[in-house]
C-alpha positions in Angstrom: 32.4 63.2 95.0 35.2 65.2 94.3 37.0 67.7 96.6 36.1 71.7 96.4 39.4 73.5 95.9 38.7 75.5 98.9 36.7 74.2 102.0 37.9 74.3 105.8 37.6 71.1 107.0 37.6 71.0 111.1 36.1 69.9 114.2 33.6 71.5 115.0 30.4 71.5 117.1 27.1 74.4 117.5 28.9 76.7 119.0 32.6 75.7 118.7 35.3 74.9 116.7 39.0 73.2 116.9 42.0 75.3 115.2 45.5 73.4 116.3 49.1 74.9 117.3 52.5 73.9 117.7 54.4 75.3 120.3 57.5 74.9 123.0 57.1 73.0 125.6 57.7 76.8 128.0 54.5 77.7 126.4 52.4 74.8 125.3 52.0 73.0 128.6 51.1 76.1 131.1 48.6 76.9 128.6 47.0 73.2 128.4 47.2 73.6 132.1 45.4 77.2 132.7 43.4 76.5 129.7 45.1 80.1 128.4 48.1 81.3 127.2 50.5 82.1 129.3 52.1 85.4 129.3 55.5 84.0 127.3 53.1 84.0 124.7 53.4 86.9 122.2 50.8 89.1 121.6 52.3 91.4 119.6 52.8 88.9 116.8 50.9 86.7 114.6 49.9 83.6 115.4 48.1 80.9 112.8 45.8 79.1 113.5 45.0 76.1 111.0 41.7 73.8 111.3 43.1 70.8 109.5 45.0 68.3 111.7 47.3 66.7 109.0 47.9 70.8 108.0 48.7 71.0 111.5 51.0 67.0 111.4 52.8 67.9 108.2 54.0 71.8 109.8 55.3 70.8 112.3 56.6 67.5 111.5 54.5 65.7 113.8 55.8 67.4 117.0 59.1 67.1 116.4 60.3 70.0 115.2 62.2 72.7 117.1 59.8 74.8 119.0 56.4 72.9 118.3 57.2 69.9 120.3 53.6 70.4 122.2 50.7 70.4 119.6 47.8 71.8 121.0 44.0 71.4 120.3 42.1 74.8 120.8 38.6 75.0 121.1 37.3 79.0 120.3 34.0 79.7 119.9 32.2 79.8 116.2 31.1 83.5 116.6 35.4 85.1 116.9 36.4 81.8 114.5 33.4 83.7 111.7 34.2 87.4 113.1 38.2 86.7 111.7 36.9 85.2 108.5 34.3 88.0 107.7 37.8 90.8 109.1 40.5 88.8 106.6 42.3 89.4 103.8 44.3 87.3 101.6 47.2 87.1 102.5 48.6 87.0 98.9 46.9 89.4 95.4 44.7 87.9 93.6 44.2 89.5 90.3 40.2 89.3 89.9 39.8 89.0 94.0 41.5 92.9 94.6 40.7 95.2 92.8 44.5 95.9 92.4 47.3 95.8 93.9 47.3 98.9 95.5 44.2 98.0 97.1 45.0 94.7 98.4 47.6 96.2 100.2 45.3 98.5 102.0 43.2 96.0 102.7 46.5 93.5 104.4 47.7 96.2 106.6 44.1 97.1 108.5 43.1 93.4 108.2 43.6 91.9 112.1 43.1 88.5 110.6 45.0 87.1 106.9 44.3 83.6 105.6 46.1 81.8 103.2 45.4 78.4 100.8 47.1 75.4 102.1 47.7 72.1 99.9 45.9 69.3 101.9 48.6 67.2 103.3 47.5 62.9 103.0 48.7 60.5 106.5 52.3 60.5 104.4 52.5 64.7 104.7 52.3 64.5 100.8 49.7 67.3 99.5 47.0 66.7 98.0 45.0 68.3 95.0 42.7 70.8 97.2 43.5 73.3 99.6 42.5 73.8 103.4 42.8 77.3 105.4 45.3 78.4 107.2 44.4 82.0 109.6 46.7 84.6 110.5 45.4 86.6 113.9 46.9 90.1 114.4 46.3 92.8 116.5 42.8 93.4 117.7 41.9 88.9 117.0 44.5 88.2 118.3 43.3 89.1 122.1 40.4 88.3 121.3 41.6 84.9 120.2 43.1 84.1 123.7 40.9 86.9 125.8 37.8 85.3 124.5 37.7 83.2 121.6 39.1 80.2 123.4 36.8 77.5 125.7 39.3 75.0 126.0 42.9 73.9 125.1 44.2 70.1 125.0 47.2 69.1 124.3 47.6 66.5 122.0 51.1 65.7 121.2 50.9 61.7 122.5 47.6 61.3 119.8 50.6 63.0 116.6 53.2 60.4 117.9 50.9 57.7 118.1 49.3 58.4 115.0 53.0 59.2 113.0 53.6 55.8 114.9 51.1 54.1 113.0 51.6 55.4 109.7 55.2 54.9 110.4 54.9 51.3 110.7 52.1 51.1 107.6 49.3 50.5 109.8 47.3 53.6 107.8 43.6 52.1 108.4 44.5 52.0 112.6 46.2 55.5 111.8 43.0 56.7 110.1 40.7 55.5 112.9 42.7 58.2 115.5 42.4 61.2 113.4 39.7 64.0 115.0 36.4 64.0 112.9 37.1 66.6 110.2 34.2 67.7 108.3 33.4 70.0 106.0 32.4 73.8 108.4 28.9 75.9 106.8 30.5 79.1 105.3 29.0 80.7 102.5 30.3 83.7 100.2 29.1 86.1 103.5 32.5 84.1 105.4 34.2 83.3 102.4 33.5 84.9 99.1 36.2 87.7 99.7 39.4 85.2 100.6 39.0 82.5 97.2 41.2 83.4 94.7 
C-alpha cells in the first residue's frame, strides 16, 4: 500500500510515544541518569522532537555531529504529544491552509508548538517520497515537555552506532532488525487537519 504523503510514524504504546533528540554529553548523559533534563538544558529556546528514528539519525549524523553525540529516546505521554499537535501551527505559510500570510504569522507567534514535515529517510539516510513530522516546542510547551510529559529518557547512542556500522558494511537486513518498531500513529483530522500543507 502506498505511504501517505504526511504521516506520523512512531514507536508508541497505549499511553506514550517515543521521540528523539540529540545533545552534547554534558546535557544528554545527566538527562539519562536522572530521567529529566538538567539545569544546563535551555528552557527558553525552542526544542525540536522527532518521532522518526531515521530522521534523527540524518539530523545528528548517527550521533557523530558536534553537540549531538548523545542520542536520546524520550518517552512522553500521548496526552502531552496530542496537546502539542492541537496547539501547533505549521512552521511555514501554506496557501489554502492559512487564510493569508498575516493570519499565519499571528498564529505562529501565539502557538506554543510548531510542525514541519520533512522527507523521511531510508537506512542510508537518503530522502524518501513521503514525509515525517518534526515538532518544535517553545514557551509553555517546553515546560510541559520537561516537567510533565516526560516519562523516561534512554540513551540510544550505542544502538545508533551499531546500526550505522551494519549499514556501512552493507548488512541492511541486520540493520533493519535493530530499528525501533515505528508504526502509524493514530492521528485524525482533529489532531492534524490544521497541520497538513
